C-alpha positions in Angstrom: 125.7 106.5 115.4 126.0 108.0 111.9 125.8 111.5 113.4 128.5 110.7 116.0 130.9 109.5 113.2 130.2 112.7 111.4 131.1 114.6 114.6 134.4 112.7 114.8 135.2 113.6 111.2 134.6 117.3 111.9 136.8 117.2 115.1 139.5 114.8 113.8 142.3 117.5 114.0 141.4 118.4 117.6 141.1 114.7 118.6 144.4 113.9 116.9 146.1 116.8 118.7 144.8 115.6 122.1 146.0 112.1 121.4 149.4 113.4 120.4 149.8 115.4 123.6 148.8 112.3 125.6 151.4 110.2 123.7 154.1 112.9 124.4 153.2 113.0 128.1 153.4 109.2 128.4 156.6 109.1 126.5 158.1 111.7 128.8 157.1 109.7 131.9 158.6 106.6 130.3 161.9 108.5 129.7 162.0 109.6 133.4 161.3 106.0 134.4 158.1 106.8 136.2 156.4 103.7 137.6 153.8 102.2 135.3 151.1 102.5 137.9 151.6 106.3 137.9 151.6 106.4 134.1 148.4 104.3 134.0 146.8 106.8 136.5 147.9 109.8 134.3 146.6 108.1 131.1 143.3 107.3 132.8 142.9 110.9 134.0 143.7 112.3 130.6 141.3 109.9 128.9 138.5 110.7 131.4 139.0 114.5 131.0 139.1 114.1 127.2 135.8 112.1 127.2 134.1 114.7 129.4 135.2 117.5 127.1 134.1 115.5 124.1 130.6 114.9 125.5 130.3 118.6 126.5 131.3 119.5 122.9 129.3 116.8 121.2 125.9 117.5 122.8 125.6 121.1 121.7 126.9 120.2 118.2 124.2 117.5 117.9 121.5 119.9 119.0 122.6 122.4 116.4 122.6 119.7 113.7 119.1 118.6 114.7 117.8 122.2 114.6 119.5 122.8 111.2 117.8 119.6 109.8 114.5 121.0 110.9 115.1 124.3 109.4 115.9 122.7 106.0 112.2 122.0 105.4 111.2 125.7 105.8 114.4 127.6 104.8 112.9 128.7 101.5 110.0 130.3 103.4 111.4 131.7 106.6 114.6 132.0 108.7 112.6 132.2 112.0 114.1 129.0 113.4 117.6 129.4 112.1 120.0 128.7 115.1 122.1 131.6 116.4 125.7 131.5 115.3 128.1 130.0 117.8 131.5 131.1 116.4 133.1 133.3 113.8 132.7 130.8 111.0 129.0 130.2 111.7 128.5 134.0 111.9 129.8 134.3 108.3 127.6 131.4 107.1 124.6 132.9 108.9 125.2 136.3 107.2 125.6 134.5 103.8 122.3 132.5 104.3 120.4 135.7 105.2 121.8 137.6 102.3 120.8 134.8 99.9 117.4 134.5 101.4 116.8 138.3 101.0 117.9 138.1 97.3 115.7 135.0 96.8 112.8 136.9 98.2 113.4 139.7 95.9 113.7 137.4 92.9 110.6 135.5 93.9 108.6 138.7 94.2 109.8 139.9 90.8 109.1 136.5 89.2 105.6 136.3 90.8 104.8 139.8 89.5 106.1 139.0 86.0 104.3 135.7 85.9 101.1 137.3 87.0 101.4 139.9 84.3 102.0 137.2 81.7 99.0 135.2 82.9 96.8 138.3 82.8 98.0 139.1 79.3 97.4 135.7 77.9 94.1 135.4 79.6 93.0 138.6 77.9 94.5 137.4 74.6 92.5 134.2 74.8 89.3 136.0 75.4 90.0 138.4 72.6 90.9 135.8 70.1 87.8 133.8 70.9 85.8 136.6 69.3 87.2 136.3 65.7 87.1 132.5 66.2 83.4 132.6 67.1 82.8 134.9 64.1 84.5 132.6 61.7 82.6 129.6 63.1 79.3 131.3 62.6 80.2 132.1 59.0 81.3 128.5 58.4 78.1 127.2 59.8 76.2 129.0 57.1 77.9 126.8 54.6 77.6 123.0 54.2 80.3 121.9 51.8 83.6 120.0 52.0 85.7 123.1 52.2 83.7 124.6 55.1 84.0 121.3 57.0 87.7 121.2 56.5 88.1 124.8 57.7 85.9 124.0 60.7 88.3 121.2 61.7 91.3 123.6 61.4 89.4 126.2 63.5 88.8 123.6 66.2 92.5 122.9 66.3 93.2 126.6 66.8 90.8 126.7 69.7 92.5 123.6 71.2 95.9 125.2 70.9 94.7 128.4 72.5 93.3 126.5 75.5 96.6 124.5 75.7 98.6 127.8 76.0 96.4 129.0 78.9 96.4 125.6 80.6 100.2 125.4 80.4 100.6 128.8 82.0 98.0 128.2 84.7 99.5 125.0 85.9 102.7 126.8 87.0 100.9 129.8 88.4 100.1 128.3 91.7 96.5 129.5 91.4 94.8 126.6 89.6 91.1 126.8 90.3 90.4 123.1 91.1 86.8 122.6 92.1 86.2 119.0 93.1 82.7 117.5 92.8 81.0 114.3 91.9 80.5 114.5 88.1 78.7 112.4 85.5 81.5 110.9 83.4 79.2 110.5 80.4 78.4 114.3 80.4 82.2 115.0 80.2 82.7 112.4 77.4 79.8 113.7 75.4 81.3 117.2 75.5 84.6 115.9 74.2 82.9 113.8 71.5 80.8 116.7 70.2 83.8 118.9 70.0 85.6 116.4 67.7 82.6 115.4 65.6 83.9 117.2 62.5 87.2 115.3 62.9 85.4 111.9 62.9 83.4 112.9 59.9 86.3 114.4 58.0 88.6 111.4 58.5 85.7 108.9 58.1 86.5 107.2 61.4 84.0 105.3 63.4 83.4 105.8 67.2 82.7 103.0 69.6 81.2 104.4 72.8 78.6 103.1 75.3 77.4 105.1 78.3 79.6 104.4 81.3 77.0 105.4 84.0 80.0 106.3 86.1 80.2 109.0 88.7 83.7 110.4 89.3 85.1 112.7 92.0 87.0 115.2 90.0 87.2 118.7 88.5 85.0 118.6 85.4 86.8 121.3 83.5 90.3 119.9 84.0 89.3 116.3 83.3 87.5 117.4 80.1 90.8 119.0 79.0 92.7 115.7 79.6 90.1 113.7 77.7 90.0 116.1 74.8 93.8 116.0 74.6 93.8 112.2 74.5 91.0 112.1 72.0 92.8 114.7 69.8 95.9 112.5 69.8 93.9 109.4 68.8 92.3 111.3 65.9 95.6 112.8 64.9 97.5 109.5 64.5 94.6 107.4 63.2 94.1 107.3 59.5 91.5 104.5 59.3 89.5 102.2 61.5 87.9 103.3 64.7 88.4 104.9 68.1 86.7 103.3 71.1 86.0 104.7 74.5 85.3 102.2 77.3 85.1 102.0 81.0 86.1 99.0 83.2 87.1 98.8 86.8 87.2 102.6 87.2 89.7 102.8 84.3 88.7 104.9 81.3 90.4 103.8 78.1 90.6 105.6 74.8 91.8 103.1 72.2 92.6 103.7 68.5 93.7 101.8 65.5 96.4 104.3 64.5 100.1 104.1 63.8 101.0 103.2 67.4 104.0 104.2 69.5 107.5 102.7 69.3 108.4 100.6 72.4 111.5 102.8 73.0 109.3 106.0 73.0 106.5 104.7 75.2 108.1 105.2 78.6 108.8 108.9 77.8 105.7 110.1 76.0 104.5 112.0 79.1 107.8 113.9 79.4 107.8 117.6 78.7 108.7 118.4 75.1 109.3 114.7 74.2 107.9 113.9 70.7 109.5 110.6 69.9 109.7 109.0 66.4 106.1 110.0 65.5 106.7 113.6 66.7 109.8 113.9 64.6 108.0 112.6 61.6 105.1 115.0 62.3 107.0 118.4 62.5 104.0 120.0 64.1 104.2 117.9 67.3 105.1 119.9 70.4 105.4 117.2 73.1 103.2 119.3 75.5 99.8 117.7 75.3 100.5 114.5 77.1 102.8 116.3 79.5 99.9 118.5 80.6 97.7 115.4 80.9 100.1 113.8 83.3 100.4 117.0 85.4 96.7 117.5 85.5 95.7 113.9 86.3 98.3 113.9 89.1 96.8 117.0 90.6 93.3 115.5 90.3 94.4 112.4 92.1 94.0 110.2 89.0 96.6 108.2 87.1 97.3 108.1 83.4 99.4 105.6 81.3 99.5 104.2 77.8 99.9 100.9 76.1 100.7 100.6 72.4 101.9 98.3 69.6 103.6 100.0 66.7 101.5 99.8 63.6 98.4 98.5 65.5 97.3 101.3 67.7 97.4 102.9 71.1 95.3 102.7 74.3 95.5 105.6 76.8 94.2 104.6 80.2 93.0 106.9 83.0 92.4 105.4 86.4 89.6 107.7 87.8 89.5 106.2 91.3 89.8 108.9 94.0 88.7 108.5 97.6 86.4 111.1 99.1 88.7 111.2 102.2 91.7 112.0 100.0 90.0 115.2 98.8 88.8 116.2 102.3 
């Protein structure tokens, strides 16, 4: 019915014209004092012919609308099912659509090539910069003093930022190498904990962690990145106390006793570039880390959220449930 009303709106001038002609014809018959039976007969004939013409016009119009609605889902990929133009106006629109599609294809090809070049450049850059980072780490491991430990922490931050750059680019490349398998969550957690051991020692924070004995269907590399980002944030905004890692009902929770998050900022912390009050106070915040976590967990079929009380701490939760059937 909604489509029929739309048809009436598009044909309102033509319908109004037909009704006007009928009214003039009937008025003419009245002026000539034609018997009302004859006028009724003429009106019925006109109405019948008008209905037949309307149905003959409406059915092809409806079919074209249905075909165009089907084409909307694939218009960005192909014009194969685009209906043939049926009048001069539709021919002009058809030519316009095909021109825009051709230009879009050219822009897409150009963007894809440029993006591929950028990915290749940054991938090479990441591998190249890892060499001096590894060299510096080896030199720092030869020393065991306060300054060396502090430099080791900063070096770990550099490694994390380098990986964040590459992760950010790969997410929009359309070629993310997800490899789902049943993984031991404790192995992933221990890798993240080992990476940030210097941070715990340097800030004198305690860690509460008990083996989860949990098997998760996921991509180990990408889930490790998420957990490292969450753990990094917890360490960054916690000056004293402890960080706990716990597992309950398939939900992994990283909880800290840090500065917490303002209630107004909490709903937006996973938005791209959003830093909130804490980020504005810490000029180094980029607002990218948690955004990447949300993107990655969504792609993995997991769900991430946060609870926090300002001045008391933050708990970041990741629901790791993912059905085998969903992956297949």
